[in-house]
N, CA, C and O atoms as a GROMACS GRO file, in nm:
protein
  304
    1MET      N    1  -0.376   1.602  -1.960
    1MET     CA    2  -0.318   1.508  -2.007
    1MET      C    3  -0.510   1.436  -2.081
    1MET      O    4  -0.615   1.439  -2.018
    2VAL      N    5  -0.488   1.382  -2.229
    2VAL     CA    6  -0.630   1.280  -2.169
    2VAL      C    7  -0.558   1.144  -2.294
    2VAL      O    8  -0.492   1.133  -2.398
    3GLN      N    9  -0.633   1.061  -2.185
    3GLN     CA   10  -0.586   0.855  -2.220
    3GLN      C   11  -0.759   0.826  -2.223
    3GLN      O   12  -0.879   0.851  -2.233
    4LYS      N   13  -0.652   0.760  -2.206
    4LYS     CA   14  -0.882   0.664  -2.345
    4LYS      C   15  -0.886   0.572  -2.246
    4LYS      O   16  -0.799   0.592  -2.162
    5ILE      N   17  -0.934   0.509  -2.232
    5ILE     CA   18  -1.057   0.430  -2.132
    5ILE      C   19  -1.078   0.269  -2.203
    5ILE      O   20  -1.164   0.260  -2.290
    6VAL      N   21  -1.006   0.156  -2.170
    6VAL     CA   22  -1.013  -0.016  -2.206
    6VAL      C   23  -1.036  -0.044  -2.172
    6VAL      O   24  -1.000  -0.085  -2.062
    7LYS      N   25  -1.140  -0.056  -2.237
    7LYS     CA   26  -1.171  -0.248  -2.100
    7LYS      C   27  -1.094  -0.364  -2.091
    7LYS      O   28  -1.006  -0.398  -2.170
    8TYR      N   29  -1.122  -0.414  -2.009
    8TYR     CA   30  -1.012  -0.526  -1.855
    8TYR      C   31  -1.060  -0.570  -1.821
    8TYR      O   32  -1.115  -0.557  -1.711
    9GLY      N   33  -1.070  -0.691  -1.939
    9GLY     CA   34  -1.212  -0.829  -1.822
    9GLY      C   35  -1.350  -0.719  -1.812
    9GLY      O   36  -1.334  -0.600  -1.837
   10ASN      N   37  -1.472  -0.769  -1.775
   10ASN     CA   38  -1.570  -0.639  -1.752
   10ASN      C   39  -1.529  -0.483  -1.649
   10ASN      O   40  -1.623  -0.411  -1.614
   11SER      N   41  -1.420  -0.457  -1.619
   11SER     CA   42  -1.416  -0.337  -1.607
   11SER      C   43  -1.365  -0.292  -1.711
   11SER      O   44  -1.375  -0.365  -1.809
   12HIS      N   45  -1.300  -0.172  -1.728
   12HIS     CA   46  -1.266  -0.050  -1.737
   12HIS      C   47  -1.158  -0.008  -1.694
   12HIS      O   48  -1.160  -0.012  -1.571
   13ALA      N   49  -1.025   0.046  -1.749
   13ALA     CA   50  -0.874   0.024  -1.685
   13ALA      C   51  -0.884   0.250  -1.781
   13ALA      O   52  -0.954   0.310  -1.863
   14VAL      N   53  -0.804   0.270  -1.721
   14VAL     CA   54  -0.698   0.432  -1.777
   14VAL      C   55  -0.521   0.387  -1.735
   14VAL      O   56  -0.453   0.366  -1.635
   15VAL      N   57  -0.508   0.392  -1.893
   15VAL     CA   58  -0.308   0.387  -1.792
   15VAL      C   59  -0.249   0.522  -1.826
   15VAL      O   60  -0.254   0.606  -1.916
   16ILE      N   61  -0.153   0.489  -1.636
   16ILE     CA   62  -0.138   0.633  -1.608
   16ILE      C   63   0.023   0.639  -1.618
   16ILE      O   64   0.102   0.575  -1.548
   17PRO      N   65   0.049   0.712  -1.702
   17PRO     CA   66   0.122   0.780  -1.763
   17PRO      C   67   0.287   0.757  -1.645
   17PRO      O   68   0.288   0.796  -1.529
   18ALA      N   69   0.456   0.661  -1.742
   18ALA     CA   70   0.465   0.619  -1.604
   18ALA      C   71   0.508   0.746  -1.538
   18ALA      O   72   0.520   0.775  -1.419
   19GLU      N   73   0.532   0.826  -1.667
   19GLU     CA   74   0.606   1.005  -1.604
   19GLU      C   75   0.515   1.010  -1.403
   19GLU      O   76   0.576   1.042  -1.301
   20LEU      N   77   0.448   0.992  -1.406
   20LEU     CA   78   0.324   1.112  -1.339
   20LEU      C   79   0.284   0.916  -1.237
   20LEU      O   80   0.214   0.890  -1.139
   21SER      N   81   0.345   0.855  -1.300
   21SER     CA   82   0.291   0.719  -1.141
   21SER      C   83   0.471   0.712  -1.130
   21SER      O   84   0.500   0.604  -1.079
   22ALA      N   85   0.556   0.767  -1.152
   22ALA     CA   86   0.684   0.760  -1.036
   22ALA      C   87   0.730   0.862  -0.954
   22ALA      O   88   0.814   0.863  -0.864
   23ARG      N   89   0.601   1.016  -1.042
   23ARG     CA   90   0.607   1.102  -0.951
   23ARG      C   91   0.549   1.137  -0.833
   23ARG      O   92   0.570   1.231  -0.757
   24HIS      N   93   0.447   1.018  -0.830
   24HIS     CA   94   0.330   0.983  -0.750
   24HIS      C   95   0.371   0.812  -0.635
   24HIS      O   96   0.350   0.762  -0.525
   25GLY      N   97   0.420   0.798  -0.730
   25GLY     CA   98   0.524   0.619  -0.616
   25GLY      C   99   0.425   0.559  -0.686
   25GLY      O  100   0.376   0.462  -0.628
   26LEU      N  101   0.375   0.587  -0.803
   26LEU     CA  102   0.290   0.391  -0.854
   26LEU      C  103   0.386   0.328  -0.856
   26LEU      O  104   0.496   0.371  -0.819
   27GLN      N  105   0.355   0.171  -0.914
   27GLN     CA  106   0.437   0.054  -0.920
   27GLN      C  107   0.305   0.037  -1.003
   27GLN      O  108   0.208   0.112  -1.015
   28ALA      N  109   0.345  -0.137  -1.076
   28ALA     CA  110   0.258  -0.218  -1.087
   28ALA      C  111   0.280  -0.277  -0.945
   28ALA      O  112   0.382  -0.319  -0.892
   29GLY      N  113   0.131  -0.266  -0.891
   29GLY     CA  114   0.113  -0.363  -0.871
   29GLY      C  115   0.095  -0.289  -0.709
   29GLY      O  116   0.090  -0.354  -0.604
   30SER      N  117   0.088  -0.175  -0.718
   30SER     CA  118   0.059  -0.015  -0.601
   30SER      C  119  -0.185  -0.084  -0.600
   30SER      O  120  -0.276  -0.132  -0.668
   31LEU      N  121  -0.144  -0.023  -0.449
   31LEU     CA  122  -0.239   0.015  -0.444
   31LEU      C  123  -0.322   0.163  -0.451
   31LEU      O  124  -0.256   0.262  -0.418
   32VAL      N  125  -0.458   0.182  -0.492
   32VAL     CA  126  -0.522   0.298  -0.539
   32VAL      C  127  -0.724   0.373  -0.424
   32VAL      O  128  -0.844   0.352  -0.410
   33LYS      N  129  -0.645   0.434  -0.396
   33LYS     CA  130  -0.839   0.390  -0.377
   33LYS      C  131  -0.865   0.477  -0.453
   33LYS      O  132  -0.787   0.571  -0.468
   34ILE      N  133  -0.991   0.466  -0.527
   34ILE     CA  134  -1.074   0.561  -0.653
   34ILE      C  135  -1.193   0.633  -0.554
   34ILE      O  136  -1.246   0.560  -0.470
   35MET      N  137  -1.230   0.757  -0.562
   35MET     CA  138  -1.392   0.783  -0.501
   35MET      C  139  -1.361   0.895  -0.572
   35MET      O  140  -1.272   0.925  -0.652
   36GLU      N  141  -1.482   0.966  -0.513
   36GLU     CA  142  -1.578   1.033  -0.595
   36GLU      C  143  -1.630   1.139  -0.578
   36GLU      O  144  -1.750   1.129  -0.556
   37GLU      N  145  -1.570   1.297  -0.578
   37GLU     CA  146  -1.610   1.454  -0.476
   37GLU      C  147  -1.638   1.496  -0.579
   37GLU      O  148  -1.560   1.462  -0.668
   38ASN      N  149  -1.748   1.580  -0.618
   38ASN     CA  150  -1.792   1.710  -0.729
   38ASN      C  151  -1.804   1.593  -0.822
   38ASN      O  152  -1.804   1.626  -0.941
   39GLY      N  153  -1.813   1.498  -0.805
   39GLY     CA  154  -1.888   1.504  -0.965
   39GLY      C  155  -1.764   1.450  -1.016
   39GLY      O  156  -1.802   1.388  -1.115
   40ARG      N  157  -1.639   1.436  -1.006
   40ARG     CA  158  -1.463   1.473  -1.056
   40ARG      C  159  -1.514   1.259  -0.972
   40ARG      O  160  -1.592   1.232  -0.881
   41LEU      N  161  -1.410   1.145  -1.074
   41LEU     CA  162  -1.298   1.083  -1.012
   41LEU      C  163  -1.192   1.093  -0.972
   41LEU      O  164  -1.136   1.154  -1.063
   42VAL      N  165  -1.107   1.072  -0.882
   42VAL     CA  166  -1.024   1.075  -0.752
   42VAL      C  167  -0.994   0.956  -0.693
   42VAL      O  168  -1.055   0.876  -0.622
   43LEU      N  169  -0.824   0.964  -0.766
   43LEU     CA  170  -0.754   0.870  -0.772
   43LEU      C  171  -0.615   0.870  -0.669
   43LEU      O  172  -0.509   0.932  -0.683
   44CYS      N  173  -0.657   0.780  -0.564
   44CYS     CA  174  -0.513   0.800  -0.458
   44CYS      C  175  -0.446   0.717  -0.376
   44CYS      O  176  -0.503   0.647  -0.292
   45PRO      N  177  -0.300   0.721  -0.398
   45PRO     CA  178  -0.303   0.643  -0.345
   45PRO      C  179  -0.258   0.593  -0.215
   45PRO      O  180  -0.217   0.685  -0.144
   46VAL      N  181  -0.251   0.434  -0.142
   46VAL     CA  182  -0.270   0.382  -0.040
   46VAL      C  183  -0.102   0.312   0.005
   46VAL      O  184  -0.005   0.273  -0.060
   47GLU      N  185  -0.126   0.322   0.109
   47GLU     CA  186  -0.005   0.222   0.201
   47GLU      C  187  -0.085   0.166   0.270
   47GLU      O  188  -0.186   0.220   0.315
   48VAL      N  189  -0.041   0.010   0.296
   48VAL     CA  190  -0.098  -0.049   0.358
   48VAL      C  191  -0.021  -0.066   0.425
   48VAL      O  192   0.089  -0.042   0.375
   49VAL      N  193  -0.017  -0.125   0.610
   49VAL     CA  194   0.080  -0.160   0.681
   49VAL      C  195  -0.022  -0.356   0.696
   49VAL      O  196  -0.128  -0.418   0.687
   50PRO      N  197   0.135  -0.359   0.724
   50PRO     CA  198   0.058  -0.587   0.681
   50PRO      C  199   0.105  -0.532   0.913
   50PRO      O  200   0.185  -0.477   0.987
   51ARG      N  201  -0.076  -0.637   0.905
   51ARG     CA  202  -0.070  -0.663   1.071
   51ARG      C  203   0.041  -0.826   1.060
   51ARG      O  204   0.092  -0.884   0.963
   52LEU      N  205   0.041  -0.853   1.197
   52LEU     CA  206   0.046  -1.008   1.197
   52LEU      C  207  -0.118  -1.044   1.270
   52LEU      O  208  -0.219  -0.987   1.310
   53SER      N  209  -0.052  -1.196   1.251
   53SER     CA  210  -0.200  -1.259   1.224
   53SER      C  211  -0.181  -1.309   1.469
   53SER      O  212  -0.082  -1.302   1.541
   54ASP      N  213  -0.248  -1.329   1.484
   54ASP     CA  214  -0.220  -1.376   1.628
   54ASP      C  215  -0.137  -1.432   1.654
   54ASP      O  216  -0.055  -1.368   1.720
   55ASP      N  217  -0.102  -1.567   1.628
   55ASP     CA  218   0.051  -1.667   1.613
   55ASP      C  219   0.150  -1.560   1.610
   55ASP      O  220   0.248  -1.567   1.684
   56GLN      N  221   0.129  -1.437   1.513
   56GLN     CA  222   0.263  -1.409   1.563
   56GLN      C  223   0.308  -1.286   1.592
   56GLN      O  224   0.413  -1.236   1.552
   57GLN      N  225   0.205  -1.224   1.680
   57GLN     CA  226   0.158  -1.178   1.787
   57GLN      C  227   0.243  -1.225   1.893
   57GLN      O  228   0.342  -1.169   1.940
   58ALA      N  229   0.179  -1.367   1.934
   58ALA     CA  230   0.271  -1.447   2.066
   58ALA      C  231   0.431  -1.433   2.023
   58ALA      O  232   0.522  -1.369   2.076
   59PHE      N  233   0.429  -1.502   1.928
   59PHE     CA  234   0.583  -1.525   1.858
   59PHE      C  235   0.617  -1.359   1.929
   59PHE      O  236   0.590  -1.342   2.048
   60VAL      N  237   0.647  -1.300   1.886
   60VAL     CA  238   0.750  -1.182   1.927
   60VAL      C  239   0.699  -1.070   2.086
   60VAL      O  240   0.770  -0.977   2.122
   61ARG      N  241   0.585  -1.102   2.148
   61ARG     CA  242   0.601  -1.084   2.264
   61ARG      C  243   0.673  -1.259   2.386
   61ARG      O  244   0.698  -1.266   2.507
   62ASP      N  245   0.678  -1.332   2.308
   62ASP     CA  246   0.721  -1.386   2.374
   62ASP      C  247   0.944  -1.441   2.336
   62ASP      O  248   1.035  -1.486   2.404
   63LEU      N  249   0.927  -1.396   2.187
   63LEU     CA  250   1.081  -1.354   2.199
   63LEU      C  251   1.123  -1.232   2.283
   63LEU      O  252   1.209  -1.227   2.371
   64TYR      N  253   1.015  -1.099   2.219
   64TYR     CA  254   1.062  -1.020   2.320
   64TYR      C  255   1.091  -0.985   2.458
   64TYR      O  256   1.170  -0.902   2.502
   65GLY      N  257   1.002  -1.075   2.524
   65GLY     CA  258   1.036  -1.103   2.675
   65GLY      C  259   1.146  -1.220   2.698
   65GLY      O  260   1.185  -1.243   2.813
   66LYS      N  261   1.200  -1.301   2.579
   66LYS     CA  262   1.326  -1.386   2.654
   66LYS      C  263   1.414  -1.296   2.597
   66LYS      O  264   1.528  -1.314   2.639
   67ARG      N  265   1.403  -1.188   2.500
   67ARG     CA  266   1.543  -1.142   2.463
   67ARG      C  267   1.562  -0.968   2.506
   67ARG      O  268   1.655  -0.894   2.476
   68SER      N  269   1.436  -0.936   2.590
   68SER     CA  270   1.417  -0.746   2.573
   68SER      C  271   1.592  -0.723   2.613
   68SER      O  272   1.644  -0.624   2.563
   69ALA      N  273   1.676  -0.812   2.699
   69ALA     CA  274   1.816  -0.648   2.702
   69ALA      C  275   1.865  -0.693   2.536
   69ALA      O  276   1.948  -0.625   2.476
   70VAL      N  277   1.821  -0.775   2.493
   70VAL     CA  278   1.925  -0.804   2.386
   70VAL      C  279   1.854  -0.616   2.269
   70VAL      O  280   1.901  -0.507   2.238
   71PHE      N  281   1.775  -0.663   2.259
   71PHE     CA  282   1.675  -0.604   2.193
   71PHE      C  283   1.736  -0.428   2.278
   71PHE      O  284   1.818  -0.363   2.213
   72LYS      N  285   1.692  -0.377   2.403
   72LYS     CA  286   1.710  -0.255   2.477
   72LYS      C  287   1.868  -0.269   2.424
   72LYS      O  288   1.918  -0.156   2.421
   73LYS      N  289   1.952  -0.360   2.388
   73LYS     CA  290   2.055  -0.244   2.347
   73LYS      C  291   2.121  -0.297   2.198
   73LYS      O  292   2.244  -0.285   2.193
   74LEU      N  293   2.098  -0.317   2.154
   74LEU     CA  294   2.031  -0.317   1.999
   74LEU      C  295   1.976  -0.175   1.964
   74LEU      O  296   2.034  -0.119   1.870
   75ALA      N  297   1.870  -0.106   2.027
   75ALA     CA  298   1.830  -0.022   2.069
   75ALA      C  299   1.947   0.123   2.072
   75ALA      O  300   1.923   0.202   1.980
   76GLU      N  301   2.033   0.154   2.138
   76GLU     CA  302   2.109   0.211   2.114
   76GLU      C  303   2.173   0.334   2.051
   76GLU      O  304   2.295   0.350   2.057
   0.00000   0.00000   0.00000
């Protein structure tokens, strides 16, 4: 399949057909990594795992400490 490169601000963009997007789980807002391998451009989906801030991690530790029995029971 041949796609045209279009101007997008100061950059360039390529439209990914809906069928390919769906097949690879891509949608508007999806993140992809663009690499060059052996003279070719390669586009790969990227899954980002959100991280908790230090305050959020402290909150979770505190909550788990106070409610660990409840969480263990829910896990059964």
